MILORO-694495 format. One record per atom (N, C-alpha, C): residue number from 1; x, y, z. Coordinates in Angstrom, 1 decimal. Example, Ala and Ser with C-alpha at 12.3 -4.5 7.8 and 13.67 -1.06 7.14 Angstrom:
2
kolnu resi: 1 | u: 13.2 | v: -5.7 | w: 7.8 $
kolnu resi: 1 | u: 12.3 | v: -4.5 | w: 7.8 $
kolnu resi: 1 | u: 13.2 | v: -3.3 | w: 7.8 $
kolnu resi: 2 | u: 12.8 | v: -2.2 | w: 7.1 $
kolnu resi: 2 | u: 13.7 | v: -1.1 | w: 7.1 $
kolnu resi: 2 | u: 12.9 | v: 0.0 | w: 7.9 $
REM end
This chain:
69
kolnu resi: 1 | u: 117.5 | v: -87.7 | w: 216.6 $
kolnu resi: 1 | u: 117.3 | v: -88.0 | w: 217.9 $
kolnu resi: 1 | u: 117.0 | v: -89.5 | w: 218.1 $
kolnu resi: 2 | u: 116.3 | v: -90.0 | w: 217.1 $
kolnu resi: 2 | u: 115.9 | v: -91.4 | w: 217.1 $
kolnu resi: 2 | u: 117.2 | v: -92.4 | w: 217.2 $
kolnu resi: 3 | u: 118.2 | v: -92.0 | w: 216.5 $
kolnu resi: 3 | u: 119.4 | v: -92.7 | w: 216.5 $
kolnu resi: 3 | u: 120.2 | v: -92.6 | w: 217.9 $
kolnu resi: 4 | u: 120.0 | v: -91.5 | w: 218.5 $
kolnu resi: 4 | u: 120.8 | v: -91.4 | w: 220.0 $
kolnu resi: 4 | u: 120.2 | v: -92.3 | w: 220.8 $
kolnu resi: 5 | u: 118.8 | v: -92.4 | w: 220.9 $
kolnu resi: 5 | u: 118.2 | v: -93.3 | w: 221.8 $
kolnu resi: 5 | u: 118.0 | v: -94.7 | w: 221.3 $
kolnu resi: 6 | u: 118.1 | v: -94.9 | w: 220.0 $
kolnu resi: 6 | u: 118.1 | v: -96.3 | w: 219.3 $
kolnu resi: 6 | u: 119.3 | v: -97.0 | w: 219.7 $
kolnu resi: 7 | u: 120.5 | v: -96.4 | w: 219.5 $
kolnu resi: 7 | u: 121.8 | v: -97.0 | w: 219.7 $
kolnu resi: 7 | u: 122.3 | v: -96.8 | w: 221.1 $
kolnu resi: 8 | u: 121.6 | v: -96.1 | w: 221.9 $
kolnu resi: 8 | u: 121.8 | v: -95.9 | w: 223.4 $
kolnu resi: 8 | u: 123.3 | v: -95.3 | w: 223.4 $
kolnu resi: 9 | u: 123.5 | v: -94.1 | w: 222.9 $
kolnu resi: 9 | u: 124.9 | v: -93.6 | w: 222.8 $
kolnu resi: 9 | u: 125.2 | v: -92.8 | w: 224.0 $
kolnu resi: 10 | u: 124.3 | v: -92.6 | w: 225.0 $
kolnu resi: 10 | u: 124.6 | v: -91.9 | w: 226.2 $
kolnu resi: 10 | u: 124.6 | v: -90.5 | w: 226.2 $
kolnu resi: 11 | u: 124.1 | v: -89.9 | w: 225.2 $
kolnu resi: 11 | u: 124.1 | v: -88.5 | w: 225.1 $
kolnu resi: 11 | u: 122.6 | v: -88.0 | w: 225.5 $
kolnu resi: 12 | u: 122.7 | v: -87.9 | w: 226.8 $
kolnu resi: 12 | u: 121.4 | v: -87.5 | w: 227.4 $
kolnu resi: 12 | u: 121.0 | v: -86.1 | w: 227.2 $
kolnu resi: 13 | u: 121.9 | v: -85.1 | w: 227.0 $
kolnu resi: 13 | u: 121.5 | v: -83.8 | w: 226.8 $
kolnu resi: 13 | u: 121.4 | v: -83.3 | w: 225.3 $
kolnu resi: 14 | u: 121.6 | v: -84.3 | w: 224.6 $
kolnu resi: 14 | u: 121.5 | v: -83.9 | w: 223.0 $
kolnu resi: 14 | u: 120.1 | v: -83.5 | w: 222.6 $
kolnu resi: 15 | u: 119.0 | v: -84.0 | w: 223.3 $
kolnu resi: 15 | u: 117.7 | v: -83.5 | w: 222.7 $
kolnu resi: 15 | u: 117.5 | v: -82.1 | w: 223.2 $
kolnu resi: 16 | u: 118.1 | v: -81.7 | w: 224.2 $
kolnu resi: 16 | u: 118.0 | v: -80.3 | w: 224.8 $
kolnu resi: 16 | u: 118.7 | v: -79.3 | w: 223.7 $
kolnu resi: 17 | u: 119.9 | v: -79.9 | w: 223.2 $
kolnu resi: 17 | u: 120.7 | v: -79.0 | w: 222.1 $
kolnu resi: 17 | u: 119.8 | v: -78.8 | w: 220.9 $
kolnu resi: 18 | u: 119.2 | v: -79.9 | w: 220.4 $
kolnu resi: 18 | u: 118.4 | v: -79.7 | w: 219.3 $
kolnu resi: 18 | u: 117.1 | v: -79.0 | w: 219.5 $
kolnu resi: 19 | u: 116.5 | v: -78.9 | w: 220.6 $
kolnu resi: 19 | u: 115.4 | v: -78.1 | w: 220.8 $
kolnu resi: 19 | u: 115.8 | v: -76.7 | w: 221.0 $
kolnu resi: 20 | u: 117.1 | v: -76.3 | w: 221.5 $
kolnu resi: 20 | u: 117.5 | v: -75.0 | w: 221.7 $
kolnu resi: 20 | u: 118.1 | v: -74.3 | w: 220.4 $
kolnu resi: 21 | u: 118.4 | v: -75.2 | w: 219.5 $
kolnu resi: 21 | u: 119.1 | v: -74.7 | w: 218.3 $
kolnu resi: 21 | u: 118.2 | v: -73.5 | w: 217.6 $
kolnu resi: 22 | u: 117.0 | v: -73.8 | w: 217.3 $
kolnu resi: 22 | u: 116.3 | v: -72.7 | w: 216.5 $
kolnu resi: 22 | u: 116.3 | v: -71.3 | w: 217.3 $
kolnu resi: 23 | u: 116.4 | v: -71.4 | w: 218.6 $
kolnu resi: 23 | u: 116.4 | v: -70.1 | w: 219.4 $
kolnu resi: 23 | u: 117.8 | v: -69.4 | w: 219.3 $
kolnu resi: 24 | u: 118.8 | v: -70.1 | w: 218.8 $
kolnu resi: 24 | u: 120.0 | v: -69.4 | w: 218.6 $
kolnu resi: 24 | u: 120.4 | v: -69.1 | w: 217.2 $
kolnu resi: 25 | u: 119.7 | v: -69.9 | w: 216.2 $
kolnu resi: 25 | u: 120.0 | v: -69.7 | w: 214.8 $
kolnu resi: 25 | u: 119.3 | v: -68.5 | w: 214.4 $
kolnu resi: 26 | u: 118.0 | v: -68.4 | w: 214.8 $
kolnu resi: 26 | u: 117.2 | v: -67.3 | w: 214.2 $
kolnu resi: 26 | u: 117.8 | v: -65.8 | w: 214.6 $
kolnu resi: 27 | u: 118.1 | v: -65.6 | w: 215.9 $
kolnu resi: 27 | u: 118.7 | v: -64.3 | w: 216.1 $
kolnu resi: 27 | u: 120.1 | v: -64.2 | w: 215.5 $
kolnu resi: 28 | u: 120.9 | v: -65.2 | w: 215.3 $
kolnu resi: 28 | u: 122.1 | v: -65.1 | w: 214.5 $
kolnu resi: 28 | u: 121.9 | v: -64.7 | w: 213.1 $
kolnu resi: 29 | u: 121.0 | v: -65.3 | w: 212.5 $
kolnu resi: 29 | u: 120.6 | v: -65.0 | w: 211.1 $
kolnu resi: 29 | u: 120.2 | v: -63.6 | w: 211.0 $
kolnu resi: 30 | u: 119.3 | v: -63.2 | w: 211.9 $
kolnu resi: 30 | u: 118.9 | v: -61.7 | w: 212.0 $
kolnu resi: 30 | u: 120.0 | v: -60.7 | w: 212.0 $
kolnu resi: 31 | u: 120.9 | v: -61.0 | w: 212.9 $
kolnu resi: 31 | u: 122.0 | v: -60.2 | w: 213.1 $
kolnu resi: 31 | u: 123.0 | v: -60.1 | w: 212.0 $
kolnu resi: 32 | u: 123.3 | v: -61.3 | w: 211.2 $
kolnu resi: 32 | u: 123.9 | v: -61.3 | w: 210.0 $
kolnu resi: 32 | u: 123.5 | v: -60.5 | w: 208.9 $
kolnu resi: 33 | u: 122.1 | v: -60.2 | w: 208.9 $
kolnu resi: 33 | u: 121.5 | v: -59.5 | w: 208.0 $
kolnu resi: 33 | u: 121.9 | v: -58.0 | w: 207.9 $
kolnu resi: 34 | u: 122.4 | v: -57.6 | w: 209.0 $
kolnu resi: 34 | u: 122.8 | v: -56.2 | w: 209.2 $
kolnu resi: 34 | u: 124.4 | v: -56.1 | w: 208.8 $
kolnu resi: 35 | u: 125.0 | v: -57.2 | w: 208.8 $
kolnu resi: 35 | u: 126.5 | v: -57.0 | w: 208.6 $
kolnu resi: 35 | u: 126.7 | v: -56.9 | w: 207.2 $
kolnu resi: 36 | u: 125.9 | v: -57.3 | w: 206.3 $
kolnu resi: 36 | u: 126.1 | v: -57.4 | w: 204.9 $
kolnu resi: 36 | u: 125.1 | v: -56.6 | w: 204.1 $
kolnu resi: 37 | u: 125.7 | v: -55.8 | w: 203.1 $
kolnu resi: 37 | u: 124.8 | v: -54.8 | w: 202.3 $
kolnu resi: 37 | u: 123.8 | v: -55.6 | w: 201.3 $
kolnu resi: 38 | u: 124.3 | v: -56.7 | w: 200.9 $
kolnu resi: 38 | u: 123.5 | v: -57.5 | w: 200.0 $
kolnu resi: 38 | u: 122.8 | v: -58.8 | w: 200.6 $
kolnu resi: 39 | u: 121.6 | v: -58.8 | w: 200.5 $
kolnu resi: 39 | u: 120.8 | v: -59.9 | w: 201.2 $
kolnu resi: 39 | u: 121.4 | v: -61.3 | w: 200.9 $
kolnu resi: 40 | u: 121.7 | v: -61.6 | w: 199.6 $
kolnu resi: 40 | u: 122.2 | v: -62.9 | w: 199.0 $
kolnu resi: 40 | u: 123.5 | v: -63.2 | w: 199.7 $
kolnu resi: 41 | u: 124.4 | v: -62.2 | w: 200.0 $
kolnu resi: 41 | u: 125.6 | v: -62.5 | w: 200.5 $
kolnu resi: 41 | u: 125.5 | v: -62.9 | w: 202.1 $
kolnu resi: 42 | u: 124.6 | v: -62.4 | w: 202.8 $
kolnu resi: 42 | u: 124.3 | v: -62.6 | w: 204.1 $
kolnu resi: 42 | u: 123.7 | v: -64.1 | w: 204.2 $
kolnu resi: 43 | u: 122.8 | v: -64.4 | w: 203.2 $
kolnu resi: 43 | u: 122.2 | v: -65.7 | w: 203.3 $
kolnu resi: 43 | u: 123.2 | v: -66.8 | w: 202.9 $
kolnu resi: 44 | u: 124.1 | v: -66.6 | w: 202.0 $
kolnu resi: 44 | u: 125.0 | v: -67.6 | w: 201.6 $
kolnu resi: 44 | u: 126.1 | v: -67.8 | w: 202.8 $
kolnu resi: 45 | u: 126.5 | v: -66.6 | w: 203.4 $
kolnu resi: 45 | u: 127.4 | v: -66.8 | w: 204.5 $
kolnu resi: 45 | u: 126.8 | v: -67.5 | w: 205.6 $
kolnu resi: 46 | u: 125.6 | v: -67.1 | w: 206.0 $
kolnu resi: 46 | u: 124.9 | v: -67.8 | w: 207.1 $
kolnu resi: 46 | u: 124.8 | v: -69.3 | w: 206.8 $
kolnu resi: 47 | u: 124.3 | v: -69.7 | w: 205.6 $
kolnu resi: 47 | u: 124.1 | v: -71.1 | w: 205.4 $
kolnu resi: 47 | u: 125.5 | v: -71.8 | w: 205.3 $
kolnu resi: 48 | u: 126.5 | v: -71.3 | w: 204.8 $
kolnu resi: 48 | u: 127.8 | v: -72.0 | w: 204.9 $
kolnu resi: 48 | u: 128.3 | v: -72.0 | w: 206.2 $
kolnu resi: 49 | u: 128.1 | v: -71.1 | w: 207.0 $
kolnu resi: 49 | u: 128.6 | v: -71.1 | w: 208.4 $
kolnu resi: 49 | u: 127.9 | v: -72.2 | w: 209.3 $
kolnu resi: 50 | u: 126.5 | v: -72.2 | w: 209.1 $
kolnu resi: 50 | u: 125.7 | v: -73.2 | w: 209.8 $
kolnu resi: 50 | u: 126.1 | v: -74.7 | w: 209.3 $
kolnu resi: 51 | u: 126.4 | v: -74.9 | w: 208.0 $
kolnu resi: 51 | u: 126.8 | v: -76.1 | w: 207.5 $
kolnu resi: 51 | u: 128.1 | v: -76.5 | w: 208.1 $
kolnu resi: 52 | u: 129.1 | v: -75.6 | w: 208.3 $
kolnu resi: 52 | u: 130.3 | v: -75.8 | w: 208.9 $
kolnu resi: 52 | u: 130.3 | v: -76.2 | w: 210.3 $
kolnu resi: 53 | u: 129.5 | v: -75.4 | w: 211.1 $
kolnu resi: 53 | u: 129.3 | v: -75.6 | w: 212.5 $
kolnu resi: 53 | u: 128.6 | v: -77.0 | w: 212.7 $
kolnu resi: 54 | u: 127.4 | v: -77.2 | w: 212.1 $
kolnu resi: 54 | u: 126.5 | v: -78.2 | w: 212.3 $
kolnu resi: 54 | u: 127.0 | v: -79.6 | w: 211.7 $
kolnu resi: 55 | u: 127.6 | v: -79.4 | w: 210.4 $
kolnu resi: 55 | u: 127.9 | v: -80.6 | w: 209.7 $
kolnu resi: 55 | u: 129.3 | v: -81.1 | w: 210.0 $
kolnu resi: 56 | u: 130.3 | v: -80.1 | w: 209.8 $
kolnu resi: 56 | u: 131.8 | v: -80.6 | w: 209.9 $
kolnu resi: 56 | u: 132.2 | v: -80.7 | w: 211.4 $
kolnu resi: 57 | u: 131.9 | v: -79.7 | w: 212.3 $
kolnu resi: 57 | u: 132.3 | v: -79.8 | w: 213.5 $
kolnu resi: 57 | u: 131.6 | v: -81.0 | w: 214.3 $
kolnu resi: 58 | u: 130.4 | v: -81.2 | w: 214.2 $
kolnu resi: 58 | u: 129.7 | v: -82.3 | w: 214.8 $
kolnu resi: 58 | u: 130.4 | v: -83.6 | w: 214.5 $
kolnu resi: 59 | u: 130.7 | v: -83.7 | w: 213.1 $
kolnu resi: 59 | u: 131.3 | v: -84.9 | w: 212.8 $
kolnu resi: 59 | u: 132.7 | v: -85.1 | w: 213.3 $
kolnu resi: 60 | u: 133.4 | v: -84.1 | w: 213.4 $
kolnu resi: 60 | u: 134.8 | v: -84.0 | w: 213.9 $
kolnu resi: 60 | u: 134.7 | v: -84.3 | w: 215.5 $
kolnu resi: 61 | u: 133.7 | v: -83.9 | w: 216.1 $
kolnu resi: 61 | u: 133.6 | v: -84.1 | w: 217.6 $
kolnu resi: 61 | u: 133.2 | v: -85.6 | w: 217.8 $
kolnu resi: 62 | u: 132.4 | v: -86.1 | w: 216.9 $
kolnu resi: 62 | u: 132.1 | v: -87.5 | w: 217.0 $
kolnu resi: 62 | u: 133.2 | v: -88.5 | w: 216.8 $
kolnu resi: 63 | u: 133.9 | v: -88.1 | w: 215.9 $
kolnu resi: 63 | u: 135.1 | v: -88.8 | w: 215.3 $
kolnu resi: 63 | u: 136.2 | v: -88.9 | w: 216.6 $
kolnu resi: 64 | u: 136.4 | v: -87.7 | w: 217.1 $
kolnu resi: 64 | u: 137.4 | v: -87.6 | w: 218.4 $
kolnu resi: 64 | u: 136.8 | v: -88.3 | w: 219.5 $
kolnu resi: 65 | u: 135.5 | v: -88.4 | w: 219.7 $
kolnu resi: 65 | u: 135.0 | v: -89.1 | w: 220.8 $
kolnu resi: 65 | u: 135.1 | v: -90.4 | w: 220.6 $
kolnu resi: 66 | u: 134.9 | v: -91.0 | w: 219.5 $
kolnu resi: 66 | u: 135.0 | v: -92.5 | w: 219.1 $
kolnu resi: 66 | u: 136.4 | v: -92.9 | w: 219.2 $
kolnu resi: 67 | u: 137.4 | v: -92.1 | w: 218.8 $
kolnu resi: 67 | u: 138.6 | v: -92.4 | w: 218.7 $
kolnu resi: 67 | u: 139.4 | v: -92.5 | w: 220.1 $
kolnu resi: 68 | u: 138.9 | v: -91.6 | w: 221.0 $
kolnu resi: 68 | u: 139.4 | v: -91.4 | w: 222.3 $
kolnu resi: 68 | u: 138.9 | v: -92.4 | w: 223.3 $
kolnu resi: 69 | u: 137.7 | v: -93.1 | w: 222.9 $
kolnu resi: 69 | u: 137.2 | v: -94.1 | w: 224.0 $
kolnu resi: 69 | u: 137.9 | v: -95.5 | w: 223.8 $
REM end
């Protein structure tokens, strides 16, 4: 968040996304626990899924935004 404001990236709604993120992740993780019979499989899947969405997709979005400007 400090980098968004420090570099004046113009992402005014980014703070709201970071504040709303736990309210989406917690119910998603709870729902995933019922899809798997083994707790460790549910935890591993959820961690990799969140890594993919938060890590890779945000980097891809940033790269496409920079390259298209």
